[in-house]
KOLKOLFI-26545 format. One record per residue: residue number from 0; chain; x, y, z of N, C-alpha, C, O, CB in turn; residue in one letter. Coordinates in nm, 2 decimals. Atoms other than C-alpha are relative to their C-alpha. Glycine has a CB too. Layout:
SITE; num; cadena; nx; ny; nz; cax; cay; caz; cx; cy; cz; ox; oy; oz; cbx; cby; cbz; residuo
SITE; NUM; A; X; Y; Z; X; Y; Z; X; Y; Z; X; Y; Z; X; Y; Z; A
...
//
This chain:
SITE; num; cadena; nx; ny; nz; cax; cay; caz; cx; cy; cz; ox; oy; oz; cbx; cby; cbz; residuo
SITE; 0; A; -0.09; 0.07; -0.06; 7.27; 11.05; 9.01; 0.10; -0.07; -0.11; 0.06; -0.11; -0.22; -0.06; -0.09; 0.09; M
SITE; 1; A; -0.09; 0.04; 0.09; 7.59; 10.93; 8.86; -0.01; -0.19; -0.01; -0.05; -0.27; 0.08; 0.17; 0.07; 0.06; H
SITE; 2; A; -0.02; 0.17; -0.01; 7.64; 10.55; 8.77; 0.08; -0.03; 0.09; 0.19; 0.02; 0.11; 0.06; -0.08; -0.12; A
SITE; 3; A; -0.11; 0.05; -0.08; 7.79; 10.35; 9.02; 0.09; -0.09; -0.04; 0.07; -0.21; -0.04; -0.04; -0.05; 0.11; P
SITE; 4; A; -0.10; 0.07; 0.09; 8.10; 10.27; 8.83; 0.15; 0.07; 0.03; 0.18; 0.18; 0.00; -0.04; 0.04; -0.17; I
SITE; 5; A; -0.15; -0.05; -0.04; 8.48; 10.33; 8.96; 0.10; -0.06; -0.10; 0.09; -0.17; -0.16; 0.04; -0.04; 0.16; I
SITE; 6; A; -0.11; 0.04; 0.11; 8.79; 10.30; 8.73; 0.11; -0.06; 0.11; 0.17; 0.02; 0.18; 0.06; 0.14; -0.11; K
SITE; 7; A; -0.12; 0.05; -0.09; 9.06; 10.06; 8.93; 0.07; -0.06; -0.12; 0.03; -0.14; -0.21; -0.04; -0.12; 0.13; I
SITE; 8; A; -0.08; 0.02; 0.10; 9.37; 10.06; 8.74; -0.05; 0.04; -0.15; -0.07; 0.16; -0.18; 0.04; -0.14; 0.01; D
SITE; 9; A; 0.03; -0.03; 0.13; 9.27; 10.03; 8.36; -0.14; -0.05; -0.02; -0.19; -0.07; -0.14; 0.10; -0.05; -0.10; D
SITE; 10; A; 0.16; 0.06; 0.02; 8.90; 9.89; 8.43; -0.10; 0.08; 0.07; -0.09; 0.13; 0.19; -0.02; -0.17; 0.05; K
SITE; 11; A; 0.13; -0.06; -0.05; 8.58; 10.04; 8.47; -0.09; -0.11; 0.07; -0.14; -0.20; 0.01; -0.07; 0.07; -0.11; H
SITE; 12; A; 0.05; 0.10; -0.08; 8.41; 9.85; 8.76; -0.12; 0.02; 0.06; -0.12; 0.10; 0.16; 0.09; -0.03; 0.09; V
SITE; 13; A; 0.12; -0.04; -0.08; 8.07; 9.86; 8.88; 0.00; -0.04; 0.15; 0.03; -0.16; 0.18; -0.12; -0.06; -0.07; P
SITE; 14; A; -0.03; 0.00; -0.14; 8.06; 9.91; 9.27; -0.08; -0.13; 0.04; -0.02; -0.20; 0.12; -0.05; 0.12; 0.07; L
SITE; 15; A; 0.08; 0.15; -0.04; 7.80; 9.61; 9.30; 0.06; -0.11; 0.01; 0.03; -0.20; 0.08; -0.09; -0.04; -0.08; Y
SITE; 16; A; -0.11; 0.12; 0.04; 8.07; 9.38; 9.18; 0.07; -0.02; 0.11; 0.09; -0.14; 0.14; 0.10; 0.02; -0.13; R
SITE; 17; A; -0.11; 0.01; -0.13; 8.30; 9.44; 9.50; -0.07; -0.06; 0.11; -0.17; 0.00; 0.15; 0.08; 0.14; 0.05; I
SITE; 18; A; 0.01; 0.09; -0.12; 8.27; 9.19; 9.77; 0.06; 0.08; 0.12; -0.01; 0.12; 0.22; 0.09; -0.13; -0.03; V
SITE; 19; A; -0.06; -0.03; -0.11; 8.54; 9.30; 9.99; 0.14; 0.09; -0.05; 0.19; 0.09; -0.17; 0.03; -0.15; 0.10; W
SITE; 20; A; -0.13; -0.10; 0.03; 8.85; 9.55; 10.01; 0.11; -0.03; 0.09; 0.07; -0.01; 0.21; -0.03; 0.16; 0.02; V
SITE; 21; A; -0.09; 0.03; -0.08; 9.18; 9.45; 10.18; 0.03; 0.12; 0.08; 0.01; 0.23; 0.04; 0.11; -0.04; -0.07; A
SITE; 22; A; -0.02; -0.11; -0.09; 9.28; 9.66; 10.47; 0.15; 0.01; 0.00; 0.21; 0.12; 0.01; -0.05; -0.03; 0.14; D
SITE; 23; A; -0.16; -0.01; -0.01; 9.66; 9.55; 10.45; 0.04; -0.05; -0.12; -0.02; -0.15; -0.17; 0.06; -0.09; 0.12; L
SITE; 24; A; -0.07; 0.07; 0.13; 9.86; 9.49; 10.15; 0.05; -0.16; 0.02; 0.07; -0.22; 0.12; 0.13; 0.09; -0.04; P
SITE; 25; A; -0.01; 0.16; 0.00; 9.93; 9.13; 10.04; 0.15; -0.01; 0.02; 0.23; 0.08; -0.02; -0.06; -0.09; -0.16; H
SITE; 26; A; -0.14; 0.05; -0.07; 10.24; 8.96; 10.19; -0.02; -0.15; -0.01; -0.11; -0.20; 0.06; 0.03; 0.04; 0.16; F
SITE; 27; A; -0.01; 0.16; -0.03; 10.30; 8.58; 10.12; 0.14; -0.05; 0.03; 0.16; -0.16; 0.08; -0.04; -0.07; -0.13; C
SITE; 28; A; -0.12; 0.05; -0.03; 10.67; 8.57; 10.14; 0.06; -0.05; -0.11; 0.18; -0.07; -0.10; 0.01; -0.08; 0.09; G
SITE; 29; A; -0.04; 0.08; 0.12; 10.71; 8.39; 9.78; 0.10; 0.10; -0.06; 0.10; 0.22; -0.05; -0.14; -0.04; -0.10; E
SITE; 30; A; -0.13; -0.09; 0.09; 11.03; 8.52; 9.58; -0.04; 0.04; -0.13; 0.01; 0.13; -0.20; 0.15; -0.09; -0.03; E
SITE; 31; A; 0.03; -0.04; 0.15; 10.84; 8.53; 9.27; -0.14; 0.05; 0.00; -0.22; 0.04; -0.09; 0.01; -0.14; -0.10; D
SITE; 32; A; 0.14; -0.03; -0.02; 10.52; 8.69; 9.41; -0.01; 0.15; -0.08; 0.07; 0.24; -0.05; -0.05; 0.01; 0.19; C
SITE; 33; A; 0.03; -0.14; 0.08; 10.40; 8.99; 9.17; -0.10; 0.08; 0.07; -0.13; 0.20; 0.05; -0.06; -0.03; -0.16; V
SITE; 34; A; 0.12; -0.10; -0.08; 10.11; 9.09; 9.42; 0.06; 0.08; 0.12; 0.00; 0.17; 0.18; -0.14; -0.10; 0.07; R
SITE; 35; A; -0.04; -0.05; -0.14; 10.33; 9.18; 9.72; 0.00; 0.14; -0.01; 0.05; 0.21; -0.09; 0.15; -0.06; 0.04; E
SITE; 36; A; 0.01; -0.16; -0.01; 10.25; 9.53; 9.84; -0.13; 0.06; -0.05; -0.17; 0.17; 0.00; 0.13; 0.07; -0.09; G
SITE; 37; A; 0.12; -0.03; 0.05; 9.94; 9.55; 9.66; -0.15; -0.05; 0.06; -0.18; -0.16; 0.10; 0.02; -0.04; -0.12; Y
SITE; 38; A; 0.11; 0.06; -0.07; 9.60; 9.56; 9.79; -0.10; -0.08; -0.09; -0.11; -0.05; -0.21; -0.08; 0.11; 0.07; Y
SITE; 39; A; 0.08; 0.08; 0.08; 9.34; 9.31; 9.66; -0.16; 0.05; 0.03; -0.21; 0.08; 0.14; 0.02; -0.17; 0.05; E
SITE; 40; A; 0.15; -0.03; -0.01; 8.98; 9.40; 9.59; -0.08; -0.12; -0.06; -0.08; -0.15; -0.18; -0.04; 0.12; -0.07; I
SITE; 41; A; 0.08; 0.10; 0.04; 8.77; 9.12; 9.57; -0.14; 0.00; -0.08; -0.24; 0.06; -0.03; -0.02; -0.05; 0.11; R
SITE; 42; A; 0.10; 0.01; 0.08; 8.51; 9.07; 9.30; -0.11; -0.12; 0.01; -0.09; -0.23; 0.06; 0.08; 0.00; -0.12; L
SITE; 43; A; 0.07; 0.12; -0.02; 8.19; 8.86; 9.28; 0.07; -0.10; -0.10; 0.17; -0.07; -0.17; -0.16; 0.02; -0.03; D
SITE; 44; A; -0.06; 0.11; 0.10; 8.26; 8.52; 9.06; 0.15; -0.03; 0.01; 0.22; -0.05; -0.09; -0.02; 0.05; -0.14; V
SITE; 45; A; -0.13; 0.05; 0.00; 8.59; 8.44; 9.21; 0.11; 0.12; -0.06; 0.23; 0.07; -0.06; 0.01; -0.14; -0.09; D
SITE; 46; A; -0.08; -0.09; 0.06; 8.77; 8.76; 9.04; 0.06; 0.09; 0.12; 0.00; 0.10; 0.22; -0.09; 0.08; -0.09; D
SITE; 47; A; -0.06; -0.11; -0.07; 9.02; 9.01; 9.20; 0.07; 0.09; -0.07; 0.14; 0.04; -0.17; 0.07; -0.05; 0.11; S
SITE; 48; A; -0.10; -0.09; 0.05; 9.20; 9.32; 9.11; 0.08; 0.05; 0.11; 0.05; 0.05; 0.23; -0.07; 0.12; -0.07; L
SITE; 49; A; -0.11; -0.05; -0.09; 9.51; 9.46; 9.26; 0.03; 0.13; -0.02; 0.04; 0.17; -0.13; 0.12; -0.08; 0.00; W
SITE; 50; A; -0.03; -0.15; 0.03; 9.59; 9.81; 9.32; 0.06; 0.07; 0.12; 0.07; 0.02; 0.23; -0.14; 0.09; -0.05; T
SITE; 51; A; -0.08; -0.10; -0.10; 9.78; 10.08; 9.51; -0.07; 0.05; 0.13; -0.20; 0.04; 0.15; 0.05; 0.13; -0.08; N
SITE; 52; A; 0.08; -0.06; -0.10; 9.71; 10.23; 9.82; -0.09; 0.11; -0.02; -0.19; 0.12; 0.05; 0.07; 0.04; 0.09; H
SITE; 53; A; 0.09; -0.12; 0.02; 9.56; 10.55; 9.69; -0.12; -0.04; -0.08; -0.23; 0.01; -0.05; 0.07; 0.11; -0.08; Q
SITE; 54; A; 0.13; 0.05; 0.05; 9.32; 10.35; 9.46; -0.06; -0.08; 0.08; -0.18; -0.10; 0.04; 0.01; -0.06; -0.10; D
SITE; 55; A; 0.06; 0.08; -0.10; 9.22; 10.13; 9.74; -0.09; 0.09; 0.08; -0.21; 0.08; 0.09; 0.11; -0.07; 0.10; R
SITE; 56; A; 0.09; -0.08; -0.04; 9.12; 10.42; 9.91; -0.13; 0.09; -0.05; -0.24; 0.11; 0.00; 0.08; 0.06; 0.03; D
SITE; 57; A; 0.10; -0.05; 0.09; 8.93; 10.59; 9.65; -0.12; -0.09; -0.01; -0.24; -0.05; -0.01; 0.05; 0.01; -0.13; R
SITE; 58; A; 0.12; 0.10; 0.00; 8.74; 10.25; 9.61; -0.08; -0.01; 0.12; -0.20; -0.03; 0.11; 0.05; -0.14; -0.02; V
SITE; 59; A; 0.08; 0.01; -0.12; 8.65; 10.24; 9.99; -0.07; 0.14; 0.02; -0.18; 0.14; 0.07; 0.09; -0.03; 0.11; I
SITE; 60; A; 0.10; -0.13; -0.03; 8.53; 10.62; 9.99; -0.12; -0.02; -0.11; -0.24; 0.00; -0.07; 0.09; 0.17; -0.03; D
SITE; 61; A; 0.13; 0.02; 0.09; 8.30; 10.54; 9.66; -0.09; -0.09; 0.05; -0.21; -0.07; 0.03; 0.03; -0.05; -0.13; A
SITE; 62; A; 0.09; 0.06; -0.05; 8.17; 10.25; 9.84; -0.10; 0.06; 0.12; -0.22; 0.04; 0.14; 0.07; -0.10; 0.04; L
SITE; 63; A; 0.08; -0.04; -0.11; 8.08; 10.43; 10.15; -0.09; 0.11; -0.07; -0.20; 0.12; -0.02; 0.08; 0.06; 0.13; N
SITE; 64; A; 0.09; -0.08; 0.07; 7.92; 10.70; 9.93; -0.13; -0.06; -0.06; -0.25; -0.03; -0.03; 0.08; 0.06; -0.11; Q
SITE; 65; A; 0.10; 0.08; 0.08; 7.73; 10.45; 9.72; -0.10; -0.06; 0.11; -0.22; -0.05; 0.10; 0.06; -0.13; -0.08; W
SITE; 66; A; 0.08; 0.09; -0.13; 7.61; 10.25; 10.04; -0.05; 0.09; 0.09; -0.12; 0.04; 0.18; 0.08; -0.10; 0.08; C
SITE; 67; A; 0.06; -0.07; -0.11; 7.54; 10.54; 10.25; -0.15; 0.04; -0.02; -0.21; 0.03; -0.13; 0.09; 0.13; 0.01; G
SITE; 68; A; 0.13; -0.05; 0.00; 7.19; 10.66; 10.34; -0.02; 0.13; -0.04; 0.02; 0.22; 0.03; -0.06; -0.01; 0.12; D
SITE; 69; A; 0.04; -0.12; 0.06; 7.06; 10.94; 10.12; -0.04; 0.11; 0.09; -0.01; 0.22; 0.07; -0.10; -0.03; -0.08; P
SITE; 70; A; 0.06; -0.10; -0.09; 6.87; 11.09; 10.42; 0.12; 0.06; 0.10; 0.10; 0.15; 0.17; -0.13; -0.08; 0.09; R
SITE; 71; A; -0.10; -0.05; -0.08; 7.21; 11.14; 10.61; 0.07; 0.11; -0.04; 0.09; 0.12; -0.17; 0.09; -0.09; 0.01; D
SITE; 72; A; -0.07; -0.12; 0.03; 7.38; 11.47; 10.62; 0.14; -0.04; -0.02; 0.19; -0.14; 0.02; -0.03; 0.10; 0.10; E
SITE; 73; A; -0.13; 0.02; 0.01; 7.72; 11.52; 10.51; 0.04; -0.06; -0.15; -0.02; -0.04; -0.25; 0.05; -0.09; 0.12; G
SITE; 74; A; -0.07; 0.03; 0.13; 7.94; 11.36; 10.25; -0.07; -0.14; -0.03; -0.03; -0.19; -0.14; 0.17; 0.01; 0.01; E
SITE; 75; A; 0.08; 0.12; 0.05; 7.73; 11.03; 10.23; -0.12; 0.04; -0.05; -0.18; 0.13; 0.00; -0.04; -0.10; 0.10; L
SITE; 76; A; 0.12; -0.01; 0.05; 7.45; 11.00; 10.02; -0.02; 0.10; -0.10; 0.09; 0.16; -0.12; -0.09; 0.03; 0.09; G
SITE; 77; A; 0.00; -0.10; 0.12; 7.33; 11.24; 9.72; 0.07; -0.06; -0.11; 0.08; -0.18; -0.11; 0.07; 0.13; 0.04; G
SITE; 78; A; -0.10; 0.04; 0.11; 7.54; 11.23; 9.41; 0.12; -0.04; 0.02; 0.19; 0.00; 0.11; 0.03; 0.09; -0.08; E
SITE; 79; A; -0.13; 0.08; 0.01; 7.84; 11.02; 9.35; 0.10; 0.09; -0.04; 0.07; 0.15; -0.14; 0.00; -0.12; -0.09; L
SITE; 80; A; -0.12; -0.08; 0.03; 8.17; 11.22; 9.32; 0.14; -0.08; 0.02; 0.21; -0.09; 0.13; 0.00; 0.13; 0.08; E
SITE; 81; A; -0.12; 0.09; 0.00; 8.46; 10.99; 9.22; 0.12; 0.07; -0.05; 0.23; 0.01; -0.06; -0.01; -0.13; -0.09; F
//
């Protein structure tokens, strides 16, 4: 089995560090906000990564595959392919 690590932006992140993934892009309305339109990936220990829609979907797919029951048929379970 491959290591449960995924590359987000320029960082290699262990999947077990991911607490949650935003379903909607960030919007706060502040004029100087640099995160607007990006998706937050919350990590343990009060850390977050910000990414685009395509990378957010890759993270969700990787988490579903990693957390899937290996006895299930189909795409979940078995070897991880990111």
